[in-house]
Gaussian input, Z-matrix of N, CA and C with variables (Angstrom, degrees):
# hf/3-21g

backbone

0 1
 N
 C     1     B1
 C     2     B2     1     A1
 N     3     B3     2     A2     1     D1
 C     4     B4     3     A3     2     D2
 C     5     B5     4     A4     3     D3
 N     6     B6     5     A5     4     D4
 C     7     B7     6     A6     5     D5
 C     8     B8     7     A7     6     D6
 N     9     B9     8     A8     7     D7
 C    10    B10     9     A9     8     D8
 C    11    B11    10    A10     9     D9
 N    12    B12    11    A11    10    D10
 C    13    B13    12    A12    11    D11
 C    14    B14    13    A13    12    D12
 N    15    B15    14    A14    13    D13
 C    16    B16    15    A15    14    D14
 C    17    B17    16    A16    15    D15
 N    18    B18    17    A17    16    D16
 C    19    B19    18    A18    17    D17
 C    20    B20    19    A19    18    D18
 N    21    B21    20    A20    19    D19
 C    22    B22    21    A21    20    D20
 C    23    B23    22    A22    21    D21
 N    24    B24    23    A23    22    D22
 C    25    B25    24    A24    23    D23
 C    26    B26    25    A25    24    D24
 N    27    B27    26    A26    25    D25
 C    28    B28    27    A27    26    D26
 C    29    B29    28    A28    27    D27
 N    30    B30    29    A29    28    D28
 C    31    B31    30    A30    29    D29
 C    32    B32    31    A31    30    D30
 N    33    B33    32    A32    31    D31
 C    34    B34    33    A33    32    D32
 C    35    B35    34    A34    33    D33
 N    36    B36    35    A35    34    D34
 C    37    B37    36    A36    35    D35
 C    38    B38    37    A37    36    D36
 N    39    B39    38    A38    37    D37
 C    40    B40    39    A39    38    D38
 C    41    B41    40    A40    39    D39
 N    42    B42    41    A41    40    D40
 C    43    B43    42    A42    41    D41
 C    44    B44    43    A43    42    D42
 N    45    B45    44    A44    43    D43
 C    46    B46    45    A45    44    D44
 C    47    B47    46    A46    45    D45
 N    48    B48    47    A47    46    D46
 C    49    B49    48    A48    47    D47
 C    50    B50    49    A49    48    D48
 N    51    B51    50    A50    49    D49
 C    52    B52    51    A51    50    D50
 C    53    B53    52    A52    51    D51
 N    54    B54    53    A53    52    D52
 C    55    B55    54    A54    53    D53
 C    56    B56    55    A55    54    D54
 N    57    B57    56    A56    55    D55
 C    58    B58    57    A57    56    D56
 C    59    B59    58    A58    57    D57
 N    60    B60    59    A59    58    D58
 C    61    B61    60    A60    59    D59
 C    62    B62    61    A61    60    D60
 N    63    B63    62    A62    61    D61
 C    64    B64    63    A63    62    D62
 C    65    B65    64    A64    63    D63
 N    66    B66    65    A65    64    D64
 C    67    B67    66    A66    65    D65
 C    68    B68    67    A67    66    D66
 N    69    B69    68    A68    67    D67
 C    70    B70    69    A69    68    D68
 C    71    B71    70    A70    69    D69
 N    72    B72    71    A71    70    D70
 C    73    B73    72    A72    71    D71
 C    74    B74    73    A73    72    D72
 N    75    B75    74    A74    73    D73
 C    76    B76    75    A75    74    D74
 C    77    B77    76    A76    75    D75
 N    78    B78    77    A77    76    D76
 C    79    B79    78    A78    77    D77
 C    80    B80    79    A79    78    D78
 N    81    B81    80    A80    79    D79
 C    82    B82    81    A81    80    D80
 C    83    B83    82    A82    81    D81
 N    84    B84    83    A83    82    D82
 C    85    B85    84    A84    83    D83
 C    86    B86    85    A85    84    D84
 N    87    B87    86    A86    85    D85
 C    88    B88    87    A87    86    D86
 C    89    B89    88    A88    87    D87
 N    90    B90    89    A89    88    D88
 C    91    B91    90    A90    89    D89
 C    92    B92    91    A91    90    D90
 N    93    B93    92    A92    91    D91
 C    94    B94    93    A93    92    D92
 C    95    B95    94    A94    93    D93
 N    96    B96    95    A95    94    D94
 C    97    B97    96    A96    95    D95
 C    98    B98    97    A97    96    D96
 N    99    B99    98    A98    97    D97
 C   100   B100    99    A99    98    D98
 C   101   B101   100   A100    99    D99
 N   102   B102   101   A101   100   D100
 C   103   B103   102   A102   101   D101
 C   104   B104   103   A103   102   D102
 N   105   B105   104   A104   103   D103
 C   106   B106   105   A105   104   D104
 C   107   B107   106   A106   105   D105
 N   108   B108   107   A107   106   D106
 C   109   B109   108   A108   107   D107
 C   110   B110   109   A109   108   D108
 N   111   B111   110   A110   109   D109
 C   112   B112   111   A111   110   D110
 C   113   B113   112   A112   111   D111
 N   114   B114   113   A113   112   D112
 C   115   B115   114   A114   113   D113
 C   116   B116   115   A115   114   D114
 N   117   B117   116   A116   115   D115
 C   118   B118   117   A117   116   D116
 C   119   B119   118   A118   117   D117
 N   120   B120   119   A119   118   D118
 C   121   B121   120   A120   119   D119
 C   122   B122   121   A121   120   D120
 N   123   B123   122   A122   121   D121
 C   124   B124   123   A123   122   D122
 C   125   B125   124   A124   123   D123
 N   126   B126   125   A125   124   D124
 C   127   B127   126   A126   125   D125
 C   128   B128   127   A127   126   D126
 N   129   B129   128   A128   127   D127
 C   130   B130   129   A129   128   D128
 C   131   B131   130   A130   129   D129
 N   132   B132   131   A131   130   D130
 C   133   B133   132   A132   131   D131
 C   134   B134   133   A133   132   D132
 N   135   B135   134   A134   133   D133
 C   136   B136   135   A135   134   D134
 C   137   B137   136   A136   135   D135
 N   138   B138   137   A137   136   D136
 C   139   B139   138   A138   137   D137
 C   140   B140   139   A139   138   D138
 N   141   B141   140   A140   139   D139
 C   142   B142   141   A141   140   D140
 C   143   B143   142   A142   141   D141
 N   144   B144   143   A143   142   D142
 C   145   B145   144   A144   143   D143
 C   146   B146   145   A145   144   D144
 N   147   B147   146   A146   145   D145
 C   148   B148   147   A147   146   D146
 C   149   B149   148   A148   147   D147
 N   150   B150   149   A149   148   D148
 C   151   B151   150   A150   149   D149
 C   152   B152   151   A151   150   D150
 N   153   B153   152   A152   151   D151
 C   154   B154   153   A153   152   D152
 C   155   B155   154   A154   153   D153
 N   156   B156   155   A155   154   D154
 C   157   B157   156   A156   155   D155
 C   158   B158   157   A157   156   D156
 N   159   B159   158   A158   157   D157
 C   160   B160   159   A159   158   D158
 C   161   B161   160   A160   159   D159
 N   162   B162   161   A161   160   D160
 C   163   B163   162   A162   161   D161
 C   164   B164   163   A163   162   D162
 N   165   B165   164   A164   163   D163
 C   166   B166   165   A165   164   D164
 C   167   B167   166   A166   165   D165
 N   168   B168   167   A167   166   D166
 C   169   B169   168   A168   167   D167
 C   170   B170   169   A169   168   D168
 N   171   B171   170   A170   169   D169
 C   172   B172   171   A171   170   D170
 C   173   B173   172   A172   171   D171
 N   174   B174   173   A173   172   D172
 C   175   B175   174   A174   173   D173
 C   176   B176   175   A175   174   D174
 N   177   B177   176   A176   175   D175
 C   178   B178   177   A177   176   D176
 C   179   B179   178   A178   177   D177
 N   180   B180   179   A179   178   D178
 C   181   B181   180   A180   179   D179
 C   182   B182   181   A181   180   D180
 N   183   B183   182   A182   181   D181
 C   184   B184   183   A183   182   D182
 C   185   B185   184   A184   183   D183
 N   186   B186   185   A185   184   D184
 C   187   B187   186   A186   185   D185
 C   188   B188   187   A187   186   D186
 N   189   B189   188   A188   187   D187
 C   190   B190   189   A189   188   D188
 C   191   B191   190   A190   189   D189
 N   192   B192   191   A191   190   D190
 C   193   B193   192   A192   191   D191
 C   194   B194   193   A193   192   D192
 N   195   B195   194   A194   193   D193
 C   196   B196   195   A195   194   D194
 C   197   B197   196   A196   195   D195
 N   198   B198   197   A197   196   D196
 C   199   B199   198   A198   197   D197
 C   200   B200   199   A199   198   D198
 N   201   B201   200   A200   199   D199
 C   202   B202   201   A201   200   D200
 C   203   B203   202   A202   201   D201
 N   204   B204   203   A203   202   D202
 C   205   B205   204   A204   203   D203
 C   206   B206   205   A205   204   D204
 N   207   B207   206   A206   205   D205
 C   208   B208   207   A207   206   D206
 C   209   B209   208   A208   207   D207
 N   210   B210   209   A209   208   D208
 C   211   B211   210   A210   209   D209
 C   212   B212   211   A211   210   D210
 N   213   B213   212   A212   211   D211
 C   214   B214   213   A213   212   D212
 C   215   B215   214   A214   213   D213
 N   216   B216   215   A215   214   D214
 C   217   B217   216   A216   215   D215
 C   218   B218   217   A217   216   D216
 N   219   B219   218   A218   217   D217
 C   220   B220   219   A219   218   D218
 C   221   B221   220   A220   219   D219

   B1=1.4370
   B2=1.5188
   B3=1.2968
   B4=1.4449
   B5=1.5187
   B6=1.3094
   B7=1.4536
   B8=1.5287
   B9=1.3207
   B10=1.4612
   B11=1.5259
   B12=1.3090
   B13=1.4585
   B14=1.5159
   B15=1.3268
   B16=1.4662
   B17=1.5246
   B18=1.3007
   B19=1.4600
   B20=1.5302
   B21=1.3455
   B22=1.4723
   B23=1.5242
   B24=1.3222
   B25=1.4648
   B26=1.5274
   B27=1.3248
   B28=1.4633
   B29=1.5233
   B30=1.3148
   B31=1.4633
   B32=1.5249
   B33=1.3260
   B34=1.4671
   B35=1.5291
   B36=1.3460
   B37=1.4656
   B38=1.5257
   B39=1.3305
   B40=1.4573
   B41=1.5266
   B42=1.3129
   B43=1.4633
   B44=1.5285
   B45=1.3337
   B46=1.4599
   B47=1.5314
   B48=1.3208
   B49=1.4663
   B50=1.5253
   B51=1.3244
   B52=1.4650
   B53=1.5284
   B54=1.3279
   B55=1.4636
   B56=1.5262
   B57=1.3394
   B58=1.4659
   B59=1.5250
   B60=1.3150
   B61=1.4651
   B62=1.5248
   B63=1.3409
   B64=1.4679
   B65=1.5262
   B66=1.3113
   B67=1.4625
   B68=1.5226
   B69=1.3213
   B70=1.4615
   B71=1.5246
   B72=1.3315
   B73=1.4614
   B74=1.5315
   B75=1.3048
   B76=1.4604
   B77=1.5230
   B78=1.3162
   B79=1.4650
   B80=1.5274
   B81=1.3288
   B82=1.4599
   B83=1.5164
   B84=1.3238
   B85=1.4604
   B86=1.5236
   B87=1.3225
   B88=1.4654
   B89=1.5215
   B90=1.3280
   B91=1.4645
   B92=1.5255
   B93=1.3331
   B94=1.4613
   B95=1.5309
   B96=1.3178
   B97=1.4649
   B98=1.5190
   B99=1.3498
   B100=1.4592
   B101=1.5256
   B102=1.3300
   B103=1.4612
   B104=1.5176
   B105=1.3317
   B106=1.4653
   B107=1.5262
   B108=1.3134
   B109=1.4595
   B110=1.5315
   B111=1.3223
   B112=1.4662
   B113=1.5244
   B114=1.3014
   B115=1.4645
   B116=1.5252
   B117=1.3153
   B118=1.4644
   B119=1.5273
   B120=1.3297
   B121=1.4604
   B122=1.5278
   B123=1.3341
   B124=1.4685
   B125=1.5316
   B126=1.3146
   B127=1.4620
   B128=1.5252
   B129=1.3393
   B130=1.4690
   B131=1.5354
   B132=1.3242
   B133=1.4754
   B134=1.5251
   B135=1.3277
   B136=1.4668
   B137=1.5235
   B138=1.3193
   B139=1.4609
   B140=1.5268
   B141=1.3237
   B142=1.4614
   B143=1.5348
   B144=1.3095
   B145=1.4645
   B146=1.5277
   B147=1.3380
   B148=1.4712
   B149=1.5277
   B150=1.3253
   B151=1.4721
   B152=1.5259
   B153=1.3070
   B154=1.4654
   B155=1.5131
   B156=1.3305
   B157=1.4596
   B158=1.5255
   B159=1.3360
   B160=1.4648
   B161=1.5161
   B162=1.3288
   B163=1.4701
   B164=1.5225
   B165=1.3207
   B166=1.4672
   B167=1.5304
   B168=1.3313
   B169=1.4648
   B170=1.5266
   B171=1.3356
   B172=1.4647
   B173=1.5232
   B174=1.3216
   B175=1.4661
   B176=1.5263
   B177=1.3183
   B178=1.4697
   B179=1.5273
   B180=1.3220
   B181=1.4658
   B182=1.5256
   B183=1.3304
   B184=1.4673
   B185=1.5244
   B186=1.3167
   B187=1.4640
   B188=1.5326
   B189=1.3385
   B190=1.4653
   B191=1.5234
   B192=1.3309
   B193=1.4582
   B194=1.5342
   B195=1.3202
   B196=1.4769
   B197=1.5210
   B198=1.3081
   B199=1.4690
   B200=1.5330
   B201=1.3191
   B202=1.4539
   B203=1.5310
   B204=1.3188
   B205=1.4564
   B206=1.5287
   B207=1.2932
   B208=1.4574
   B209=1.5191
   B210=1.2973
   B211=1.4651
   B212=1.5218
   B213=1.3025
   B214=1.4579
   B215=1.5133
   B216=1.3159
   B217=1.4527
   B218=1.5309
   B219=1.3240
   B220=1.4640
   B221=1.4963
   A1=108.12
   A2=116.31
   A3=121.08
   A4=111.22
   A5=115.04
   A6=120.99
   A7=110.15
   A8=117.13
   A9=121.47
   A10=113.59
   A11=119.28
   A12=121.10
   A13=110.91
   A14=115.78
   A15=118.98
   A16=112.02
   A17=115.14
   A18=122.46
   A19=109.71
   A20=118.84
   A21=119.37
   A22=112.52
   A23=117.97
   A24=120.37
   A25=110.21
   A26=117.48
   A27=120.78
   A28=109.89
   A29=117.70
   A30=121.67
   A31=110.06
   A32=117.15
   A33=121.86
   A34=110.88
   A35=116.90
   A36=120.70
   A37=111.08
   A38=117.23
   A39=121.49
   A40=110.34
   A41=117.71
   A42=122.02
   A43=110.20
   A44=117.01
   A45=121.38
   A46=110.35
   A47=117.10
   A48=121.34
   A49=110.44
   A50=117.82
   A51=121.10
   A52=111.54
   A53=117.44
   A54=121.39
   A55=110.99
   A56=118.77
   A57=120.30
   A58=113.16
   A59=117.57
   A60=121.35
   A61=114.79
   A62=120.97
   A63=118.97
   A64=114.01
   A65=117.94
   A66=121.13
   A67=113.32
   A68=118.14
   A69=120.90
   A70=110.34
   A71=118.13
   A72=120.14
   A73=113.06
   A74=117.37
   A75=120.14
   A76=111.52
   A77=117.36
   A78=119.95
   A79=110.72
   A80=117.20
   A81=120.37
   A82=111.68
   A83=116.82
   A84=120.71
   A85=110.47
   A86=116.58
   A87=120.08
   A88=110.97
   A89=117.23
   A90=120.82
   A91=110.64
   A92=117.92
   A93=120.97
   A94=111.15
   A95=116.69
   A96=120.68
   A97=110.42
   A98=117.04
   A99=119.72
   A100=110.84
   A101=116.87
   A102=120.55
   A103=112.41
   A104=116.92
   A105=120.46
   A106=111.85
   A107=116.92
   A108=120.61
   A109=113.86
   A110=117.13
   A111=120.88
   A112=109.73
   A113=116.28
   A114=121.94
   A115=112.03
   A116=117.22
   A117=122.85
   A118=110.23
   A119=117.26
   A120=121.87
   A121=108.12
   A122=118.19
   A123=120.67
   A124=112.57
   A125=115.02
   A126=122.68
   A127=108.27
   A128=119.25
   A129=121.00
   A130=113.50
   A131=116.99
   A132=119.76
   A133=109.92
   A134=116.62
   A135=120.00
   A136=111.24
   A137=117.82
   A138=120.38
   A139=111.95
   A140=117.60
   A141=120.99
   A142=112.16
   A143=117.76
   A144=121.16
   A145=113.05
   A146=121.09
   A147=118.89
   A148=112.55
   A149=117.57
   A150=119.80
   A151=110.26
   A152=116.51
   A153=120.21
   A154=112.34
   A155=116.54
   A156=120.17
   A157=111.34
   A158=117.42
   A159=121.06
   A160=110.51
   A161=116.69
   A162=120.79
   A163=110.21
   A164=117.37
   A165=120.91
   A166=110.50
   A167=117.48
   A168=120.77
   A169=111.39
   A170=117.62
   A171=120.85
   A172=110.92
   A173=116.76
   A174=120.09
   A175=111.19
   A176=117.03
   A177=120.57
   A178=110.87
   A179=117.72
   A180=121.11
   A181=110.78
   A182=117.18
   A183=120.30
   A184=110.73
   A185=116.42
   A186=120.57
   A187=110.23
   A188=117.20
   A189=120.66
   A190=111.30
   A191=117.16
   A192=120.58
   A193=110.32
   A194=116.78
   A195=119.91
   A196=111.11
   A197=116.61
   A198=121.06
   A199=110.22
   A200=117.18
   A201=121.86
   A202=111.10
   A203=117.61
   A204=121.60
   A205=111.05
   A206=116.90
   A207=120.50
   A208=113.41
   A209=118.00
   A210=120.97
   A211=112.82
   A212=118.38
   A213=120.13
   A214=113.95
   A215=118.27
   A216=119.51
   A217=114.08
   A218=118.91
   A219=118.89
   A220=111.38
   D1=128.60
   D2=-179.41
   D3=-90.10
   D4=-172.22
   D5=-179.85
   D6=-65.86
   D7=-35.27
   D8=-176.39
   D9=-90.38
   D10=2.12
   D11=180.00
   D12=116.61
   D13=-171.34
   D14=-178.23
   D15=-65.02
   D16=148.98
   D17=-179.55
   D18=-72.08
   D19=118.97
   D20=179.75
   D21=-63.74
   D22=-30.50
   D23=178.70
   D24=-67.27
   D25=-38.33
   D26=178.22
   D27=-65.37
   D28=-39.41
   D29=177.96
   D30=-64.20
   D31=-38.97
   D32=178.23
   D33=-65.78
   D34=-43.61
   D35=178.20
   D36=-62.76
   D37=-41.83
   D38=179.34
   D39=-61.94
   D40=-42.06
   D41=178.87
   D42=-65.45
   D43=-40.36
   D44=178.68
   D45=-60.23
   D46=-44.58
   D47=178.84
   D48=-64.14
   D49=-40.79
   D50=178.58
   D51=-61.84
   D52=-33.94
   D53=-178.45
   D54=-74.14
   D55=-43.88
   D56=-175.00
   D57=-87.28
   D58=-18.18
   D59=-175.20
   D60=-53.84
   D61=-43.82
   D62=-177.69
   D63=-63.41
   D64=-17.30
   D65=-175.95
   D66=-96.37
   D67=4.90
   D68=179.30
   D69=-98.90
   D70=149.39
   D71=-179.83
   D72=-62.39
   D73=-33.03
   D74=-179.01
   D75=-64.73
   D76=-36.10
   D77=179.72
   D78=-66.47
   D79=-38.76
   D80=177.68
   D81=-61.56
   D82=-42.77
   D83=177.74
   D84=-64.74
   D85=-41.47
   D86=178.62
   D87=-63.50
   D88=-41.34
   D89=178.65
   D90=-60.89
   D91=-41.49
   D92=178.31
   D93=-63.29
   D94=-43.09
   D95=179.81
   D96=-66.32
   D97=-44.32
   D98=178.64
   D99=-61.03
   D100=-40.22
   D101=179.51
   D102=-65.65
   D103=-36.78
   D104=179.83
   D105=-74.87
   D106=-33.86
   D107=-174.41
   D108=-90.40
   D109=-21.67
   D110=-176.50
   D111=-135.07
   D112=-170.36
   D113=175.64
   D114=-90.22
   D115=14.48
   D116=-178.65
   D117=-66.30
   D118=132.03
   D119=175.38
   D120=-91.00
   D121=119.59
   D122=-177.31
   D123=-64.06
   D124=145.86
   D125=176.00
   D126=-75.26
   D127=124.98
   D128=-178.35
   D129=-58.65
   D130=-36.40
   D131=179.10
   D132=-64.51
   D133=-43.09
   D134=-179.78
   D135=-66.66
   D136=-29.77
   D137=178.06
   D138=-77.33
   D139=-31.49
   D140=179.97
   D141=-79.76
   D142=-23.80
   D143=-176.80
   D144=-58.77
   D145=-45.09
   D146=178.58
   D147=-60.71
   D148=-34.67
   D149=176.60
   D150=-64.98
   D151=-42.09
   D152=177.14
   D153=-62.73
   D154=-43.54
   D155=178.05
   D156=-64.74
   D157=-34.38
   D158=177.58
   D159=-64.78
   D160=-42.74
   D161=178.05
   D162=-63.27
   D163=-45.23
   D164=179.62
   D165=-61.38
   D166=-44.01
   D167=179.75
   D168=-65.61
   D169=-38.33
   D170=178.67
   D171=-66.18
   D172=-41.53
   D173=177.43
   D174=-64.27
   D175=-41.77
   D176=177.97
   D177=-64.37
   D178=-39.68
   D179=178.93
   D180=-66.85
   D181=-41.56
   D182=178.58
   D183=-64.29
   D184=-43.54
   D185=178.58
   D186=-61.91
   D187=-45.88
   D188=-179.22
   D189=-65.26
   D190=-37.78
   D191=179.45
   D192=-65.01
   D193=-47.48
   D194=179.13
   D195=-62.08
   D196=-40.11
   D197=-179.68
   D198=-65.06
   D199=-43.81
   D200=-178.68
   D201=-68.56
   D202=-46.26
   D203=-179.17
   D204=-61.91
   D205=-38.67
   D206=180.00
   D207=-66.71
   D208=-32.62
   D209=-176.99
   D210=-85.20
   D211=-34.00
   D212=-173.02
   D213=-89.34
   D214=-33.29
   D215=-167.03
   D216=-120.96
   D217=23.85
   D218=176.73
   D219=-107.79

């Protein structure tokens, strides 16, 4: 906190993190751990995000594999 009060840029960054956090794989894992360790009810969006990221990563891996196999071994 500065002389003039809280930094508005820091408040903006904190809000930005709060908005994107449920869509990251780490938040989904944290929600599962919080739910197992406490009475916290996990956010459904945060739980679905790791599944979405897994699908995206699998599609990217399949695309990269097909691209690589086609160039090296034909």
